[in-house]
C-alpha positions as CSV (number, residue, x, y, z in Angstrom):
1,X,0.2,0.0,-0.1
2,X,2.9,2.3,-0.9
3,X,4.5,2.0,2.5
4,X,1.5,3.2,4.6
5,X,0.8,-0.1,6.4
6,X,-1.5,-3.1,6.3
7,X,-5.3,-2.7,5.6
8,X,-7.6,-3.9,8.5
9,X,-9.2,-7.0,8.1
10,X,-12.5,-5.5,8.5
11,X,-13.6,-2.0,7.3
12,X,-16.1,0.1,8.8
13,X,-19.5,0.5,7.1
14,X,-19.3,2.4,3.8
15,X,-21.9,4.9,2.6
16,X,-23.4,4.2,-0.6
17,X,-22.5,6.9,-3.3
18,X,-25.3,9.2,-4.2
19,X,-26.6,9.1,-7.9
20,X,-23.9,10.7,-10.1
21,X,-21.7,11.7,-7.1
22,X,-18.0,12.3,-8.0
23,X,-15.4,10.0,-6.4
24,X,-13.5,12.7,-4.2
25,X,-16.9,13.8,-2.8
26,X,-17.7,10.2,-1.9
27,X,-14.3,9.7,-0.4
28,X,-14.7,12.8,1.9
29,X,-18.1,11.5,2.9
30,X,-16.5,8.2,3.8
31,X,-13.8,9.9,5.7
32,X,-16.3,11.8,7.8
33,X,-18.4,9.1,8.5
34,X,-15.4,7.0,9.7
35,X,-14.1,10.1,11.7
36,X,-10.7,10.0,9.9
37,X,-8.7,12.3,7.6
38,X,-9.4,11.5,3.8
39,X,-5.9,10.4,3.2
40,X,-6.3,7.7,5.6
41,X,-9.5,6.6,4.2
42,X,-7.8,6.2,0.8
43,X,-5.3,3.9,2.3
44,X,-7.8,2.0,4.1
45,X,-9.9,1.5,0.8
46,X,-6.6,0.2,-1.0
47,X,-6.5,3.2,-3.5
48,X,-3.2,2.9,-5.7
49,X,-1.0,5.9,-5.0
50,X,1.9,7.6,-6.6
51,X,4.8,6.5,-4.4
52,X,7.5,9.1,-3.0
53,X,5.0,11.7,-1.6
54,X,4.6,12.7,2.1
55,X,0.8,12.3,1.6
56,X,-1.2,9.9,-0.2
57,X,-1.8,10.8,-3.8
58,X,-4.3,8.6,-5.5
59,X,-3.4,8.0,-9.3
60,X,-5.9,9.7,-11.6
61,X,-7.8,10.8,-8.5
62,X,-11.6,11.5,-9.7
63,X,-10.6,11.0,-13.2
64,X,-10.2,7.4,-13.6
65,X,-9.4,4.2,-11.6
66,X,-6.5,1.9,-12.1
67,X,-7.3,-1.7,-12.0
68,X,-5.4,-2.2,-8.8
69,X,-7.7,0.6,-7.2
70,X,-10.8,-1.1,-8.7
71,X,-10.1,-4.6,-7.2
72,X,-9.3,-3.0,-3.8
73,X,-12.4,-0.9,-3.9
74,X,-14.6,-3.9,-5.0
75,X,-13.2,-6.0,-2.1
76,X,-13.4,-3.2,0.5
77,X,-16.8,-1.6,-0.4
78,X,-18.7,-4.2,-1.9
79,X,-19.6,-1.9,-4.7
80,X,-19.4,-3.1,-8.2
81,X,-17.0,-1.8,-11.1
82,X,-19.8,-0.1,-12.8
83,X,-20.8,2.0,-9.7
84,X,-17.2,3.0,-9.1
85,X,-16.9,4.0,-12.6
86,X,-19.8,6.0,-12.6
87,X,-18.1,8.4,-10.1
88,X,-15.1,9.2,-12.3
89,X,-14.9,11.7,-15.2
90,X,-14.1,8.7,-17.3
91,X,-17.9,8.1,-17.3
92,X,-18.0,10.7,-20.2
93,X,-15.1,9.1,-22.1
94,X,-17.7,8.1,-24.9
95,X,-19.7,11.3,-24.8
96,X,-18.6,14.7,-23.6
97,X,-14.6,14.1,-23.1
98,X,-12.0,12.8,-25.6
99,X,-8.8,12.5,-23.8
100,X,-9.3,8.9,-22.5
101,X,-7.4,6.0,-24.0
102,X,-9.7,3.1,-24.4
103,X,-7.0,0.6,-26.1
104,X,-5.1,-0.3,-23.1
105,X,-5.0,-4.0,-22.3
106,X,-5.9,-3.6,-18.6
107,X,-9.0,-1.4,-19.5
108,X,-7.9,1.3,-17.1
109,X,-8.9,4.2,-19.2
110,X,-5.8,6.0,-18.6
111,X,-5.6,9.7,-19.1
112,X,-3.5,10.3,-22.4
113,X,-3.6,14.2,-22.3
114,X,-4.0,15.0,-18.6
115,X,-0.5,16.8,-18.8
116,X,-2.3,19.8,-20.4
117,X,-5.7,19.9,-18.7
118,X,-6.3,23.4,-19.7
119,X,-6.8,22.1,-23.1
120,X,-9.2,19.5,-22.1
121,X,-12.9,20.4,-21.4
122,X,-12.8,19.1,-18.0
123,X,-11.9,20.2,-14.5
124,X,-9.3,17.6,-13.4
125,X,-7.9,19.7,-10.5
126,X,-11.0,21.5,-9.2
127,X,-14.9,21.6,-9.5
128,X,-17.7,24.0,-9.8
129,X,-20.5,23.9,-7.4
130,X,-24.0,25.0,-6.7
131,X,-24.3,26.5,-3.0
132,X,-27.9,25.6,-2.8
133,X,-27.4,22.0,-3.6
134,X,-24.4,21.7,-1.1
135,X,-26.9,23.3,1.5
136,X,-29.1,20.5,1.1
137,X,-26.5,17.7,1.0
138,X,-22.5,17.4,1.0
139,X,-22.6,15.7,-2.5
140,X,-20.7,17.1,-5.4
141,X,-21.9,15.6,-8.8
142,X,-19.2,14.4,-11.2
143,X,-20.9,16.7,-13.9
144,X,-19.7,19.9,-12.0
145,X,-16.3,18.9,-13.2
146,X,-17.1,19.1,-16.9
147,X,-16.0,22.0,-19.0
148,X,-19.7,22.7,-20.2
149,X,-20.8,22.7,-16.5
150,X,-22.3,26.2,-16.1
151,X,-25.8,26.2,-14.5
152,X,-27.7,24.3,-11.8
153,X,-30.6,23.1,-13.7
154,X,-32.5,22.6,-10.4
155,X,-31.8,26.1,-8.8
156,X,-31.3,28.1,-11.9
157,X,-28.1,29.8,-11.0
158,X,-24.7,29.9,-12.2
159,X,-22.3,27.5,-10.6
160,X,-19.6,28.9,-8.5
161,X,-16.0,28.5,-9.5
162,X,-14.0,30.3,-6.7
163,X,-14.2,30.7,-2.9
164,X,-14.7,34.0,-1.5
165,X,-12.5,33.6,1.3
166,X,-9.3,31.7,0.3
167,X,-9.7,32.9,-3.5
168,X,-8.9,29.4,-4.5
169,X,-10.9,27.2,-7.0
170,X,-13.4,25.0,-5.3
171,X,-12.2,21.6,-4.6
172,X,-8.8,22.4,-5.2
173,X,-7.9,20.4,-2.0
174,X,-4.7,20.1,0.1
175,X,-2.0,22.7,-0.8
176,X,-3.9,23.4,-4.0
177,X,-3.7,19.8,-5.2
178,X,-6.7,17.7,-4.9
179,X,-4.5,14.5,-5.4
180,X,-2.8,15.1,-2.4
181,X,-5.0,14.0,0.6
182,X,-3.8,14.7,4.1
183,X,-3.7,11.6,6.3
184,X,-3.0,13.5,9.5
185,X,-5.1,16.7,10.0
186,X,-8.3,16.2,11.7
187,X,-11.6,15.2,10.1
188,X,-12.8,17.9,7.7
189,X,-16.2,19.7,8.1
190,X,-17.9,18.8,4.6
191,X,-20.0,22.0,4.8
192,X,-17.0,24.2,4.6
193,X,-14.4,25.1,1.7
194,X,-11.6,23.1,3.3
195,X,-9.1,24.3,0.6
196,X,-5.8,24.1,2.5
197,X,-3.2,27.0,2.1
198,X,0.1,27.8,3.5
199,X,0.4,30.5,6.3
200,X,0.6,34.2,4.8
201,X,-0.3,37.7,5.8
202,X,-0.7,36.8,9.5
203,X,-3.2,34.0,8.5
204,X,-2.5,30.4,10.0
205,X,-2.0,27.4,7.7
206,X,-4.9,25.1,7.7
207,X,-8.4,24.4,5.7
208,X,-10.5,27.2,4.6
209,X,-13.5,27.9,7.0
210,X,-15.8,29.5,4.3
211,X,-19.3,28.0,4.6
212,X,-20.2,26.6,1.1
213,X,-23.9,27.3,1.3
214,X,-23.3,30.9,1.8
215,X,-21.4,31.5,-1.4
216,X,-23.2,34.1,-3.5
217,X,-24.8,32.9,-6.7
218,X,-26.4,34.5,-9.8
219,X,-29.9,33.6,-11.0
220,X,-30.2,32.6,-14.8
221,X,-33.4,32.6,-17.1
222,X,-35.2,29.3,-17.3
223,X,-34.2,28.8,-21.1
224,X,-30.5,28.6,-20.0
225,X,-31.1,26.3,-17.3
226,X,-33.1,24.2,-19.9
227,X,-30.1,24.2,-22.2
228,X,-27.8,23.1,-19.6
229,X,-30.1,20.1,-18.9
230,X,-30.4,19.1,-22.3
231,X,-26.5,19.2,-22.9
232,X,-26.1,17.1,-19.7
233,X,-28.8,14.7,-21.1
234,X,-26.7,14.1,-24.1
235,X,-23.5,13.8,-22.1
236,X,-25.5,10.8,-20.3
237,X,-26.3,9.2,-23.4
238,X,-29.7,10.7,-24.8
239,X,-30.0,10.6,-28.6
240,X,-29.0,13.8,-30.3
241,X,-29.2,15.3,-33.9
242,X,-26.8,17.7,-35.6
243,X,-28.2,19.5,-38.6
244,X,-31.3,17.3,-38.5
245,X,-29.3,14.1,-38.9
246,X,-28.7,11.5,-35.8
247,X,-25.0,11.7,-34.6
248,X,-23.3,9.9,-31.9
249,X,-22.9,12.0,-28.3
250,X,-19.1,12.2,-29.1
251,X,-19.6,13.8,-32.6
252,X,-22.1,16.2,-31.0
253,X,-19.6,17.3,-28.3
254,X,-16.9,17.3,-30.9
255,X,-19.0,19.9,-32.9
256,X,-19.5,22.0,-29.8
257,X,-15.9,22.4,-29.1
258,X,-15.3,23.4,-32.5
259,X,-18.2,25.8,-32.8
260,X,-17.4,27.3,-29.4
261,X,-14.0,28.0,-30.6
262,X,-15.2,30.0,-33.6
263,X,-17.7,31.8,-31.3
264,X,-15.1,32.7,-28.9
265,X,-13.0,34.2,-31.6
266,X,-15.5,36.2,-33.4
267,X,-18.6,37.0,-31.1
268,X,-19.0,40.7,-30.6
269,X,-19.5,42.3,-27.0
270,X,-23.0,43.5,-28.4
271,X,-24.0,40.2,-29.3
272,X,-23.1,38.7,-26.0
273,X,-24.7,41.4,-24.0
274,X,-27.9,41.2,-26.0
275,X,-28.3,37.4,-25.6
276,X,-31.4,37.0,-23.6
277,X,-30.4,33.7,-22.1
278,X,-27.3,35.1,-20.4
279,X,-27.1,37.1,-17.2
280,X,-24.9,40.1,-17.0
281,X,-22.2,38.1,-15.0
282,X,-21.8,35.5,-17.7
283,X,-21.6,38.1,-20.5
284,X,-19.0,40.1,-18.8
285,X,-17.0,36.7,-18.0
286,X,-17.1,36.1,-21.8
287,X,-16.3,39.6,-22.9
288,X,-13.6,40.0,-20.3
289,X,-11.7,36.8,-21.6
290,X,-11.8,38.2,-25.2
291,X,-10.6,41.5,-24.1
292,X,-7.7,39.9,-22.3
293,X,-6.3,38.4,-25.4
294,X,-7.0,41.2,-27.6
295,X,-5.1,43.4,-25.3
296,X,-2.3,41.1,-25.6
297,X,-2.2,41.2,-29.3
298,X,-4.3,38.0,-29.7
299,X,-1.1,36.0,-29.0
300,X,-1.8,32.2,-28.2
301,X,-5.4,32.6,-29.5
302,X,-5.0,29.5,-31.5
303,X,-4.4,27.8,-28.1
304,X,-7.4,29.8,-26.3
305,X,-10.1,29.1,-28.7
306,X,-9.7,25.3,-27.8
307,X,-9.2,25.6,-24.1
308,X,-11.7,24.5,-21.4
309,X,-14.0,27.5,-20.6
310,X,-12.3,29.1,-17.5
311,X,-15.5,29.9,-15.6
312,X,-19.0,28.8,-15.1
313,X,-20.1,32.2,-16.6
314,X,-17.9,31.7,-19.7
315,X,-19.3,28.3,-20.2
316,X,-22.7,29.5,-19.9
317,X,-22.0,32.2,-22.7
318,X,-20.3,29.5,-24.9
319,X,-23.4,27.3,-24.5
320,X,-26.0,30.2,-25.2
321,X,-24.1,31.6,-28.2
322,X,-23.5,28.2,-29.8
323,X,-27.0,26.8,-29.2
324,X,-28.7,28.2,-32.4
325,X,-26.2,26.1,-34.5
326,X,-25.9,23.1,-32.3
327,X,-29.8,22.7,-32.1
328,X,-30.5,23.9,-35.6
329,X,-33.8,22.1,-36.8
330,X,-32.4,21.1,-40.4
331,X,-29.4,21.0,-42.6
332,X,-30.2,24.4,-44.4
333,X,-30.4,26.4,-41.1
334,X,-27.3,24.9,-39.7
335,X,-25.3,25.5,-42.9
336,X,-26.4,29.2,-43.0
337,X,-25.6,29.7,-39.4
338,X,-22.2,28.1,-39.6
339,X,-21.3,29.9,-42.9
340,X,-22.1,33.3,-41.0
341,X,-19.7,32.5,-38.4
342,X,-17.1,31.2,-40.5
343,X,-17.1,34.1,-42.9
344,X,-16.6,36.5,-39.9
345,X,-13.7,34.2,-38.7
346,X,-12.2,34.4,-42.4
347,X,-12.8,38.3,-42.2
348,X,-10.3,38.5,-39.2
349,X,-7.4,37.5,-41.6
350,X,-4.3,35.7,-40.2
351,X,-3.0,37.0,-36.6
352,X,0.5,38.5,-36.5
353,X,3.0,35.8,-35.6
354,X,0.4,33.1,-35.4
355,X,-1.4,32.8,-38.7
356,X,-4.9,31.2,-38.6
357,X,-6.1,31.1,-35.0
358,X,-8.5,28.1,-36.0
359,X,-5.6,26.2,-37.4
360,X,-5.1,24.1,-34.2
361,X,-8.9,23.6,-33.5
362,X,-9.9,20.0,-34.0
363,X,-12.5,19.5,-36.8
364,X,-14.7,16.7,-36.5
365,X,-15.5,14.7,-39.6
366,X,-19.2,15.5,-39.2
367,X,-18.5,19.1,-39.8
368,X,-16.3,19.0,-42.9
369,X,-19.1,18.9,-45.7
370,X,-20.6,22.1,-44.1
371,X,-17.3,23.8,-43.6
372,X,-16.4,23.0,-47.2
373,X,-19.9,24.3,-48.4
374,X,-19.0,27.5,-46.3
375,X,-15.7,27.7,-48.4
376,X,-13.5,26.9,-45.7
377,X,-10.3,24.9,-46.9
378,X,-9.4,21.5,-45.2
379,X,-7.0,21.4,-42.5
380,X,-3.6,20.1,-43.1
381,X,-0.6,18.6,-40.9
382,X,0.8,21.2,-38.6
383,X,4.5,20.3,-39.1
384,X,6.1,21.7,-42.0
385,X,8.0,19.2,-44.0
386,X,11.7,19.5,-45.3
387,X,10.5,19.5,-49.0
388,X,9.1,22.5,-51.0
389,X,6.9,22.5,-54.1
390,X,9.7,22.3,-56.4
391,X,10.1,18.8,-55.1
392,X,6.6,17.7,-56.2
393,X,5.4,16.0,-59.4
394,X,1.9,16.9,-60.8
395,X,0.8,13.2,-60.1
396,X,2.1,11.4,-57.2
397,X,3.4,7.8,-57.5
398,X,0.8,5.4,-58.6
399,X,1.7,2.8,-55.9
400,X,1.8,5.3,-53.1
401,X,-1.6,6.7,-54.2
402,X,-3.0,3.2,-54.1
403,X,-1.6,2.3,-50.6
404,X,-2.2,5.6,-49.0
405,X,-4.7,8.0,-50.7
406,X,-7.1,6.1,-52.7
407,X,-9.4,4.8,-49.8
408,X,-10.0,8.7,-49.2
409,X,-11.4,9.1,-52.7
410,X,-14.1,6.5,-53.6
411,X,-15.2,6.4,-57.1
412,X,-12.3,8.6,-58.4
413,X,-10.3,8.2,-61.5
414,X,-6.7,7.5,-60.4
415,X,-5.2,10.4,-62.5
416,X,-7.5,12.8,-60.5
417,X,-6.8,11.5,-57.3
418,X,-3.0,11.6,-57.9
419,X,-3.4,15.1,-58.8
420,X,-5.2,16.2,-55.6
421,X,-2.7,14.2,-53.7
422,X,0.0,16.3,-55.3
423,X,-1.8,19.5,-54.5
424,X,-2.1,18.3,-51.1
425,X,1.5,17.9,-50.6
426,X,1.9,21.3,-51.8
427,X,-0.5,22.6,-49.1
428,X,1.3,20.6,-46.6
429,X,4.7,22.3,-47.8
430,X,3.2,25.7,-47.0
431,X,0.7,26.8,-49.5
432,X,-2.3,28.3,-47.8
433,X,-5.0,27.7,-50.6
434,X,-5.6,25.2,-53.4
435,X,-5.0,27.9,-55.8
436,X,-1.8,29.0,-54.3
437,X,-0.8,25.1,-54.3
438,X,-1.5,24.9,-58.1
439,X,0.8,27.9,-58.6
440,X,3.6,26.7,-56.4
441,X,3.9,23.6,-58.5
442,X,3.2,25.3,-61.9
443,X,0.0,23.3,-62.5
444,X,-2.7,24.6,-64.9
445,X,-5.1,26.3,-62.6
446,X,-8.2,25.1,-64.3
447,X,-7.2,21.6,-64.2
448,X,-6.2,22.0,-60.6
449,X,-9.5,23.6,-59.9
450,X,-11.4,20.8,-61.6
451,X,-9.8,18.3,-59.2
452,X,-10.2,20.0,-55.9
453,X,-13.7,21.3,-56.5
454,X,-14.9,17.8,-57.5
455,X,-12.8,15.5,-55.4
456,X,-12.2,17.3,-52.0
457,X,-15.8,16.9,-51.1
458,X,-15.5,13.1,-51.3
459,X,-13.0,13.0,-48.4
460,X,-15.1,11.6,-45.5
461,X,-12.3,11.7,-42.8
462,X,-10.3,14.9,-43.4
463,X,-7.8,14.4,-40.3
464,X,-7.0,10.9,-41.7
465,X,-6.5,12.1,-45.1
466,X,-4.1,14.8,-44.1
467,X,-2.3,12.1,-41.9
468,X,-1.8,9.9,-44.9
469,X,-0.8,12.9,-46.9
470,X,2.1,13.5,-44.4
471,X,3.1,9.8,-44.7
472,X,3.3,10.3,-48.4
473,X,5.5,13.2,-48.0
474,X,7.8,11.2,-45.7
475,X,8.1,8.7,-48.5
476,X,9.3,11.3,-51.0
477,X,12.0,12.3,-48.3
478,X,13.0,8.8,-47.6
479,X,13.7,8.2,-51.4
480,X,15.7,11.1,-52.0
481,X,14.1,14.4,-53.0
482,X,13.9,15.1,-56.8
483,X,13.8,18.8,-58.3
484,X,10.8,18.3,-60.5
485,X,10.4,21.9,-61.2
486,X,13.8,22.0,-62.6
487,X,13.1,18.9,-64.8
488,X,9.8,20.4,-66.2
489,X,11.7,23.6,-67.2
490,X,14.7,21.5,-68.7
491,X,12.1,19.4,-70.7
492,X,9.4,22.3,-71.5
493,X,10.3,22.2,-75.3
494,X,10.6,18.5,-75.9
495,X,8.1,18.0,-78.3
496,X,9.8,15.4,-80.7
497,X,13.0,13.1,-80.7
498,X,15.7,13.3,-83.4
499,X,15.2,10.3,-85.8
500,X,18.8,9.2,-85.3
501,X,18.1,8.6,-81.6
502,X,15.2,6.1,-82.4
503,X,16.8,4.2,-85.3
504,X,18.9,1.9,-83.0
505,X,16.1,1.3,-80.8
506,X,13.2,0.6,-83.0
507,X,14.8,-1.0,-86.3
508,X,15.7,-4.5,-84.4
509,X,12.1,-4.6,-83.3
510,X,11.0,-4.0,-86.9
511,X,9.4,-0.8,-86.2
512,X,9.5,2.1,-88.4
513,X,10.7,5.6,-87.0
514,X,7.6,7.8,-87.7
515,X,7.0,11.3,-86.8
516,X,4.1,10.1,-84.6
517,X,6.4,7.6,-82.7
518,X,9.1,10.6,-82.4
519,X,6.4,12.6,-80.5
520,X,5.1,9.6,-78.4
521,X,8.6,8.9,-77.3
522,X,9.3,12.6,-76.6
523,X,5.8,12.5,-74.4
524,X,6.9,9.4,-72.5
525,X,10.3,10.8,-71.5
526,X,8.6,13.9,-70.2
527,X,6.2,12.1,-68.2
528,X,8.8,9.7,-66.9
529,X,11.0,12.3,-65.4
530,X,8.6,15.1,-64.6
531,X,5.7,13.0,-63.0
532,X,3.2,14.9,-64.9
533,X,0.1,14.0,-66.7
534,X,1.3,12.7,-70.0
535,X,-1.9,14.3,-71.7
536,X,0.0,17.7,-70.7
537,X,3.2,16.7,-72.3
538,X,4.7,19.5,-74.7
539,X,4.7,16.8,-77.4
540,X,0.9,16.5,-77.3
541,X,0.2,20.2,-77.7
542,X,-2.8,19.9,-80.2
543,X,-1.2,22.3,-82.7
544,X,1.6,20.1,-83.4
545,X,-0.8,17.2,-84.5
546,X,-3.4,19.4,-86.4
547,X,-5.8,18.3,-87.8
548,X,-5.7,15.1,-85.6
549,X,-8.5,15.4,-82.9
550,X,-7.4,15.5,-79.3
551,X,-9.0,12.2,-78.4
552,X,-7.1,10.3,-81.1
553,X,-3.7,11.9,-79.9
554,X,-4.6,10.6,-76.3
555,X,-5.4,7.1,-77.7
556,X,-2.3,6.9,-79.7
557,X,-0.3,7.7,-76.7
558,X,-2.2,5.0,-74.7
559,X,-1.4,2.6,-77.3
560,X,2.4,3.6,-77.4
561,X,2.6,3.0,-73.7
562,X,0.9,-0.2,-73.4
563,X,3.1,-1.5,-76.3
564,X,6.5,0.0,-75.0
565,X,8.9,-2.9,-74.3
566,X,11.3,-2.7,-71.5
567,X,14.4,-2.4,-73.6
568,X,12.9,0.6,-75.5
569,X,11.8,2.1,-72.2
570,X,15.3,1.8,-70.6
571,X,16.8,3.3,-73.9
572,X,14.4,6.3,-73.7
573,X,15.2,6.7,-70.0
574,X,18.8,6.8,-70.8
575,X,18.4,9.4,-73.3
576,X,16.3,11.5,-71.1
577,X,19.2,11.5,-68.5
578,X,21.5,12.9,-71.3
579,X,18.9,15.8,-71.9
580,X,18.9,16.5,-68.2
581,X,22.5,16.0,-67.3
582,X,23.7,19.6,-68.5
583,X,21.1,21.5,-66.6
584,X,20.2,19.5,-63.4
585,X,22.2,18.3,-60.3
586,X,22.2,14.7,-59.4
587,X,19.2,13.7,-57.3
588,X,17.3,10.6,-56.0
589,X,14.8,10.5,-58.9
590,X,14.3,7.9,-61.6
């Protein structure tokens, strides 16, 4: 038991947890019932603690339970694993929260992102509270620790974040860390704040004596209380629709976090103040947060828009301002409202020294069709690669496309998909739009627009698409970067091969060296070395073939490529290297 001694053979009676009660609240009530400090109660119950501390520090206290803690608690209390799990924040892992690892062999649901709790929509080291609820019973519900916790639906008041007397966040515990549970101080009075602070300003060290039931509250309209209850019901598993279509609870909350980020960026003080569902206190908390980062030059706003709402008032404003979109009755209304907000975000432009503040905001797949319709470009990997647009072909390698990208583009011709992947690599390399990507790789803008406008909407999982584009870029680097731009320049005038070059190649095969074969050979060399679409080879410029129709030119090229024997291909590649040698450095290409 981490060096704290043996557990007695028989434990005192254990209080049953109240419905929806948070585990720290229950542990404190058990400690009060046993008339011992909470740290000692944790030891007696067999909670697994982090070794090396003077006071017991249960691992993931109130967030999740290790398997060792679960086994000890089941044996010590008679409660089943489901009841114990219902008291942890991990109960919302499939709905309102997203930072739990469900793949661990021991099913402990370890927190994967807990090192940065500010970016998670949960209060892992504190709690909000309703003084009226605590006046009736010293039970703290788990949902008070959610980032969306704003209002008590029963008493219709804003939840309280901070103690009036000690100025600490409620539930922040022993020395400001709720994971540290004293095993020596006297039993706590559950009606008091009990945050423990060091001595300062003539004040003795010890637990805060502020009575929780007397903390001041702010009344809210019935519609805001109803909105809070609706969101909590979804977090507890109620069915939900987004844009009139059924979605999972996790998809709903992912959309909520994204829309809330946009609202936090662009909502005006006038809009917030005029929102009928918001009390003045909540509106002021929201606008104060906006004013703070604007005064600082908007630095770090990319992080702020995804952070957990810092207070109950701020959370109330986020919910109220996002509600019209989140609960829009149909697709058209949802699209119109989202487009309005995204247009306003776009009008802000890029932030000095930071770029697009929405760049870091995770975008749920369910919103991608609406964002695309609103004219928002798909997100791309955040880490800039070591290649530039000059290193990109117009069509990515066929095998790479089949292995990594084709699954994202169902019912798509290979050439179009390979072109979109090449443009996506240019976006990954730094181009901030599809048009700029086409310009960077010197691609025909009409052809590029046709590919992006037609194919991008087919991508269902945009995040997965960009992850695979990143992998595609790594393959380019691993093989050795090729200066395709220089190759395109060097071969830009290759419209026909000299007949003397082809005699030694074709005559042994019984083939005549015709003008068409000289042009087909030139097109093949251009395509082989530039990675471009052979239909765009200089040798296939329609004016050179007049009056032959374009379709006939392309069909002739297809037949030529299908016939081309390996020895001929090698001879043509060797001649291509001769053409490139005077103007290009050695690279890792074919």
